[in-house]
C-alpha positions, 0 to 999 in steps of 0.5 A: 494646438488651438485652431481659431478657425479659416474663412473657407470653413466659415470660422473667423474667430479673433482672440483678445488675451491677457496674461490671465487669460493664456495662464488659464488656457495652459493651466498645468501645461508646461509645453508650448501652445500652438494657435493656428488660423489664417489671415482672416483671424485676429489676435491681440495680445495685451501688455500689463505692468510686469507681464509684457508680451514679446517675440521670443528670442529663441525660435528653435523648436518651432513647427516646421509649418510658418509659425513664430514663438512668443512669450510673456513673463509674469515678473512678479512670479517668474513664470513664463508662458510660451506659445506659437502663433501661426504666421498668417494670423493678424497679430497685434501686441498692445 
């Protein structure tokens, strides 16, 4: 789990991720990474040619806490990255 902060603790980190940055975070990890935060945090996911972020159709296995699963597949390699984002985080996909 990656904690991107809470206002109460003065930790208001915003993430701006493209596929390569997310791949570097997850390198060697075949599991699901979780991003936790609150509504004072923002996360922007950048679509690129052949690498489109989407809400995963299969939400099975998502933590009991309020998370939504997202994924991005590199169409050139077939590599899919799966990650959960806490629903309080202000998420934008561009």
